[in-house]
Structure formats: structure tokens, C-alpha cells
MIGUNU-577502 format. One line per field, with one value per atom (N, C-alpha, C): atom name; chain; residue number from 0; x, y, z. Coordinates in Angstrom, 2 decimals. Example, Ala and Ser with C-alpha at 12.3 -4.5 7.8 and 13.67 -1.06 7.14 Angstrom:
# MIGUNU-577502
atome	(N:CA:C:N:CA:C);
chaine	(A:A:A:A:A:A);
num	(0:0:0:1:1:1);
xx	(13.19:12.30:13.20:12.85:13.67:12.90);
yy	(-5.69:-4.50:-3.30:-2.25:-1.06:0.03);
zz	(7.80:7.80:7.80:7.08:7.14:7.87);
END
This chain:
# MIGUNU-577502
atome	(N:CA:C:N:CA:C:N:CA:C:N:CA:C:N:CA:C:N:CA:C:N:CA:C:N:CA:C:N:CA:C:N:CA:C:N:CA:C:N:CA:C:N:CA:C:N:CA:C:N:CA:C:N:CA:C:N:CA:C:N:CA:C:N:CA:C:N:CA:C:N:CA:C:N:CA:C:N:CA:C:N:CA:C:N:CA:C:N:CA:C:N:CA:C:N:CA:C:N:CA:C:N:CA:C:N:CA:C:N:CA:C:N:CA:C:N:CA:C:N:CA:C:N:CA:C:N:CA:C:N:CA:C:N:CA:C:N:CA:C:N:CA:C:N:CA:C:N:CA:C:N:CA:C:N:CA:C:N:CA:C:N:CA:C:N:CA:C:N:CA:C:N:CA:C:N:CA:C:N:CA:C:N:CA:C:N:CA:C:N:CA:C:N:CA:C:N:CA:C:N:CA:C:N:CA:C:N:CA:C:N:CA:C:N:CA:C:N:CA:C:N:CA:C:N:CA:C:N:CA:C:N:CA:C:N:CA:C:N:CA:C:N:CA:C:N:CA:C:N:CA:C:N:CA:C:N:CA:C:N:CA:C:N:CA:C:N:CA:C:N:CA:C:N:CA:C:N:CA:C:N:CA:C:N:CA:C:N:CA:C:N:CA:C:N:CA:C:N:CA:C);
chaine	(A:A:A:A:A:A:A:A:A:A:A:A:A:A:A:A:A:A:A:A:A:A:A:A:A:A:A:A:A:A:A:A:A:A:A:A:A:A:A:A:A:A:A:A:A:A:A:A:A:A:A:A:A:A:A:A:A:A:A:A:A:A:A:A:A:A:A:A:A:A:A:A:A:A:A:A:A:A:A:A:A:A:A:A:A:A:A:A:A:A:A:A:A:A:A:A:A:A:A:A:A:A:A:A:A:A:A:A:A:A:A:A:A:A:A:A:A:A:A:A:A:A:A:A:A:A:A:A:A:A:A:A:A:A:A:A:A:A:A:A:A:A:A:A:A:A:A:A:A:A:A:A:A:A:A:A:A:A:A:A:A:A:A:A:A:A:A:A:A:A:A:A:A:A:A:A:A:A:A:A:A:A:A:A:A:A:A:A:A:A:A:A:A:A:A:A:A:A:A:A:A:A:A:A:A:A:A:A:A:A:A:A:A:A:A:A:A:A:A:A:A:A:A:A:A:A:A:A:A:A:A:A:A:A:A:A:A:A:A:A:A:A:A:A:A:A:A:A:A:A:A:A:A:A:A:A:A:A);
num	(0:0:0:1:1:1:2:2:2:3:3:3:4:4:4:5:5:5:6:6:6:7:7:7:8:8:8:9:9:9:10:10:10:11:11:11:12:12:12:13:13:13:14:14:14:15:15:15:16:16:16:17:17:17:18:18:18:19:19:19:20:20:20:21:21:21:22:22:22:23:23:23:24:24:24:25:25:25:26:26:26:27:27:27:28:28:28:29:29:29:30:30:30:31:31:31:32:32:32:33:33:33:34:34:34:35:35:35:36:36:36:37:37:37:38:38:38:39:39:39:40:40:40:41:41:41:42:42:42:43:43:43:44:44:44:45:45:45:46:46:46:47:47:47:48:48:48:49:49:49:50:50:50:51:51:51:52:52:52:53:53:53:54:54:54:55:55:55:56:56:56:57:57:57:58:58:58:59:59:59:60:60:60:61:61:61:62:62:62:63:63:63:64:64:64:65:65:65:66:66:66:67:67:67:68:68:68:69:69:69:70:70:70:71:71:71:72:72:72:73:73:73:74:74:74:75:75:75:76:76:76:77:77:77:78:78:78:79:79:79:80:80:80:81:81:81:82:82:82:83:83:83:84:84:84:85:85:85);
xx	(-2.17:-1.34:-2.32:-1.38:-2.29:-1.66:-0.28:0.37:0.85:0.86:1.23:2.13:3.13:3.62:3.25:3.03:2.58:3.73:3.98:3.94:4.03:2.39:1.65:1.78:1.52:1.27:1.49:1.72:1.70:0.59:-0.11:-1.51:-1.91:-2.44:-3.12:-4.18:-4.76:-5.87:-6.62:-7.99:-8.48:-7.47:-8.07:-6.75:-5.59:-4.79:-3.69:-3.30:-2.57:-2.46:-0.68:-0.16:1.13:2.03:1.59:2.46:2.95:2.28:2.59:3.21:3.73:4.69:6.08:6.40:8.16:7.77:6.68:6.47:6.61:5.57:5.31:6.88:7.17:8.53:9.38:9.59:10.54:10.26:9.07:8.36:8.33:8.31:8.63:9.64:10.93:12.51:12.95:12.20:12.74:12.14:11.12:10.09:9.72:10.35:10.18:9.18:9.25:8.63:6.99:6.68:5.36:4.50:3.17:2.07:1.83:1.01:0.42:-0.97:-1.46:-3.21:-3.49:-4.84:-5.17:-7.13:-7.15:-8.63:-9.29:-8.68:-9.11:-8.74:-7.98:-8.17:-9.26:-9.45:-10.70:-10.56:-8.90:-8.81:-7.05:-6.53:-4.74:-4.53:-3.53:-3.40:-2.06:-1.83:-1.26:-0.01:0.94:2.03:2.10:1.04:1.43:1.23:0.08:0.16:1.76:2.19:3.38:4.79:5.11:5.55:5.21:4.24:3.83:4.14:4.38:4.54:6.13:7.09:8.32:8.70:8.07:8.16:7.69:6.99:5.78:5.36:5.36:5.19:4.01:3.59:1.98:1.04:-0.13:-0.61:-2.44:-2.61:-4.01:-5.04:-6.37:-7.32:-7.39:-8.32:-8.82:-9.16:-8.96:-9.41:-11.13:-11.41:-13.16:-13.37:-12.72:-13.16:-13.82:-13.40:-13.94:-13.80:-14.87:-14.54:-12.64:-12.75:-11.20:-10.09:-10.28:-9.05:-9.39:-10.70:-10.27:-9.50:-9.98:-9.25:-7.77:-7.61:-6.19:-5.47:-6.48:-5.09:-5.44:-6.32:-6.67:-5.36:-5.28:-3.82:-2.86:-2.54:-1.03:-1.01:-1.83:-1.73:-1.00:-2.31:-1.70:-0.17:0.20:1.15:2.54:2.32:2.97:3.51:2.32:2.81:3.32:2.95:4.00:5.16:5.55:6.91:7.80:8.84:9.70:10.53:11.14:11.71:13.13:13.65:14.88:15.94);
yy	(0.14:0.10:-0.39:0.65:0.33:-0.05:-0.18:-1.24:-2.82:-4.07:-5.18:-6.07:-6.82:-7.73:-9.03:-9.89:-11.21:-12.38:-13.30:-14.22:-14.36:-13.83:-13.27:-12.51:-11.05:-9.83:-8.65:-7.52:-6.15:-5.79:-5.95:-5.18:-4.01:-2.54:-1.89:-1.66:-1.48:-1.25:-0.34:-0.06:1.36:2.23:3.65:4.97:4.91:4.69:5.24:6.31:6.24:8.16:8.27:9.49:9.78:9.78:9.26:8.92:7.36:6.65:5.27:5.23:6.17:5.84:5.37:5.88:4.85:3.66:2.88:1.71:1.23:1.29:0.72:0.69:1.48:1.59:0.69:0.58:-0.18:-1.89:-1.99:-3.29:-3.44:-3.06:-3.12:-3.28:-2.47:-2.77:-3.89:-4.57:-5.58:-6.59:-6.52:-8.03:-7.58:-7.32:-7.24:-8.33:-9.70:-10.15:-10.38:-9.70:-9.38:-8.67:-9.43:-8.51:-7.32:-6.25:-5.48:-5.23:-6.05:-6.12:-4.49:-4.02:-3.09:-3.23:-4.56:-4.95:-4.03:-3.68:-3.30:-1.86:-1.20:0.28:1.06:2.23:2.86:3.65:4.49:5.53:5.62:6.10:6.13:7.20:7.61:8.85:9.05:10.14:10.16:9.86:10.31:9.74:8.07:7.40:6.22:5.35:6.47:6.41:5.89:7.23:7.82:6.62:6.30:5.35:3.72:2.94:2.17:2.35:3.66:4.01:3.80:4.23:3.84:2.24:1.67:0.27:-0.62:-0.35:-1.31:-2.70:-2.74:-4.23:-4.93:-5.90:-6.65:-5.91:-5.58:-4.92:-6.01:-6.07:-7.40:-6.92:-7.00:-7.13:-5.20:-4.57:-3.75:-2.75:-1.52:-1.05:-0.95:-0.72:-0.96:0.51:1.28:2.85:3.31:4.98:5.73:5.19:5.70:6.06:6.70:7.40:8.18:7.22:6.64:4.76:4.09:4.36:2.94:3.58:4.76:6.02:5.65:5.74:6.28:4.72:3.91:2.01:2.08:1.99:1.67:2.30:3.72:4.55:4.06:3.86:3.17:1.62:0.96:-0.11:0.16:0.80:1.10:1.61:2.11:2.87:1.86:0.59:-0.60:-1.14:-1.23:-1.98:-1.51:-0.19:1.19:1.09:1.20:1.60:0.17:0.28:-0.95:-0.28:-1.02:-1.11:-0.93:0.44:1.00:0.44);
zz	(16.14:14.63:13.14:12.45:11.07:10.08:10.37:9.59:10.02:9.80:10.43:9.37:10.03:8.80:9.24:8.52:9.17:7.79:7.68:6.92:5.70:5.49:3.85:3.51:4.34:3.63:4.92:4.26:5.14:4.95:6.22:6.27:6.37:5.75:6.23:6.66:8.06:8.22:8.93:8.84:9.65:9.23:9.61:8.55:8.80:7.56:7.95:7.23:8.15:8.10:7.73:7.65:7.41:8.46:9.48:10.39:10.22:9.46:8.97:7.78:7.54:6.48:6.87:7.47:8.21:7.88:8.79:9.18:7.95:7.10:5.91:4.77:4.84:4.04:5.00:5.95:6.89:6.41:6.53:6.52:4.93:4.17:2.27:2.15:2.63:3.09:3.16:4.24:5.10:4.45:3.82:3.12:1.82:1.04:-0.27:-1.51:-0.74:-1.12:-0.49:-0.03:0.86:0.03:-0.83:-0.86:0.29:-0.80:0.64:0.32:1.41:1.88:1.82:0.93:1.66:1.88:1.80:2.25:3.29:4.71:5.83:6.02:5.08:5.07:4.67:5.70:5.35:4.75:5.36:4.28:4.48:3.33:2.72:2.68:3.75:3.12:2.24:0.87:-0.07:0.28:1.01:1.15:1.33:2.22:1.28:0.27:-0.94:-1.78:-2.66:-2.37:-2.68:-2.61:-1.06:-0.86:-1.86:-1.88:-2.48:-4.15:-4.61:-5.97:-6.36:-5.01:-5.20:-4.82:-4.00:-3.64:-4.82:-5.76:-6.46:-5.96:-4.73:-4.13:-5.34:-4.84:-5.21:-4.57:-4.93:-4.05:-4.50:-3.11:-2.64:-2.39:-2.62:-2.03:-2.10:-2.54:-2.42:-1.38:-0.99:0.19:-0.01:1.42:1.56:1.27:1.23:1.63:0.10:0.21:-1.15:-2.98:-3.62:-4.83:-5.13:-4.39:-4.81:-4.52:-3.46:-3.29:-4.42:-5.29:-6.33:-7.21:-7.59:-8.70:-8.64:-7.54:-7.69:-7.13:-7.12:-6.93:-8.30:-9.06:-10.62:-11.27:-11.05:-11.64:-11.29:-10.01:-9.39:-10.27:-10.40:-10.66:-12.10:-12.65:-14.85:-14.21:-13.36:-13.15:-13.10:-12.53:-12.29:-13.29:-13.76:-15.57:-16.75:-16.14:-17.46:-17.31:-16.23:-15.96:-15.27:-15.48:-14.79:-13.63:-12.82:-11.75:-12.25:-11.61:-11.54:-10.31);
END
């Protein structure tokens, strides 16, 4: 499983595909106080980025993958700073 939860964080590891979105959303819904650790994610499906944009969790640790993830993460963090939760 690429999405796990512990006392400290919701962690994404390895290739995180669209099939992981439901698990991630469930964890974010049940644990809104936990940050998201992306440090071990190698690929992140766009549906996961969209779920993160909806929940606006605190993101900790950048993914280890490509420049595209770096750019997406940068833009998502900017989005989080500019908009207020509804």
C-alpha cells in the first residue's frame, strides 16, 4: 500500500496512482490534524494532487521524483497560501 497513516503523518510512498485517492481522502477526513509526508513518493497521480487541493493539509517533505512534481508542489503550496478554506 502506498498510502499509510501513523501517529505523526499520512505518508505516500512509491508510485501513488489514482487507485490510492480513496484511501488518502479517507485518511485526511479522519485525521485532519496530520500532515502529509511526500518524501518517499516516486510518482503522484494528478487525482492525488487534486485531493490535496481540496483538503489543504500541511505538506511536509517534498517528493523524491521529477521536476514536474517540484513545480506542482510549488504551485499547490502557493494556492494554499492564497485561498482560504471554505
